[in-house]
C-alpha positions as CSV (number, residue, x, y, z in Angstrom):
1,M,6.2,-16.9,4.1
2,L,5.3,-13.2,5.3
3,D,8.4,-11.2,3.7
4,E,7.5,-13.5,0.3
5,L,3.6,-12.3,0.2
6,G,5.0,-8.6,0.5
7,R,7.5,-9.0,-1.8
8,G,5.0,-10.6,-4.4
9,A,2.8,-7.6,-3.3
10,E,4.8,-4.8,-3.9
11,E,5.9,-6.4,-7.4
12,H,2.1,-7.0,-8.0
13,I,1.1,-3.1,-6.9
14,A,4.1,-1.8,-8.6
15,A,3.2,-3.2,-12.1
16,A,-0.4,-2.1,-11.9
17,R,-0.4,1.2,-10.6
18,P,0.1,4.2,-12.6
19,K,3.4,6.2,-12.1
20,K,1.8,9.4,-11.7
21,T,-0.7,7.4,-8.7
22,T,3.0,6.1,-6.5
23,A,3.9,9.7,-7.0
24,S,0.6,10.8,-6.0
25,Y,0.6,8.3,-2.6
26,A,4.4,9.2,-1.5
27,G,3.5,12.5,-1.1
28,D,0.4,11.9,1.2
29,W,2.4,9.1,3.0
30,K,5.6,12.2,3.5
31,L,2.2,14.1,5.1
32,W,1.0,11.3,7.2
33,P,3.1,11.9,10.7
34,E,2.1,15.5,10.5
35,F,-1.2,14.7,9.7
36,R,-1.6,12.0,13.1
37,G,0.2,15.3,14.9
38,W,-2.0,17.5,14.2
39,L,-5.1,15.7,15.0
40,A,-3.8,14.0,18.4
41,E,-3.0,17.8,19.6
42,R,-6.9,19.2,18.7
43,T,-8.7,15.7,19.9
44,G,-6.1,14.0,22.3
45,T,-6.6,10.9,21.1
46,P,-4.1,9.9,18.2
47,L,-4.8,7.7,15.0
48,A,-3.9,4.1,15.4
49,L,-1.6,2.6,13.6
50,T,-2.1,-1.0,12.2
51,A,0.1,-4.1,11.3
52,V,-1.6,-4.5,7.9
53,T,0.8,-4.4,5.2
54,K,0.4,-4.9,1.3
55,G,1.4,-8.3,1.4
56,T,-1.3,-9.2,4.2
57,M,-4.3,-7.1,1.4
58,A,-3.0,-8.5,-1.3
59,G,-2.7,-12.2,-0.1
60,R,-6.0,-11.6,1.6
61,H,-7.5,-10.1,-1.6
62,G,-5.7,-12.3,-3.7
63,V,-3.1,-11.6,-6.1
64,A,-4.2,-11.4,-9.8
65,G,-2.2,-14.0,-12.6
66,R,0.9,-12.1,-14.8
67,G,-0.5,-11.2,-18.2
68,E,1.6,-10.1,-21.5
69,G,4.6,-8.4,-20.2
70,G,4.6,-9.7,-17.0
71,R,1.6,-7.2,-16.3
72,P,-0.8,-7.9,-14.4
73,Q,-4.0,-9.4,-15.7
74,L,-7.0,-8.4,-13.9
75,D,-10.0,-10.9,-14.8
């Protein structure tokens, strides 16, 4: 069930997000491990990791229906 929810969330997010935003987020995620390490060195405490996924977030907040052309229909 969680895998299915995750796949649905990935599809919804991909359809709703502009390509430039996706590219920017990808760059941010590449820097995240470096930032976590840098912060841990300075504070002595690494940021906590979480089990929250795109699927659990989209499932919690509801996935919008599909509009014309399969794009998300935002109410």
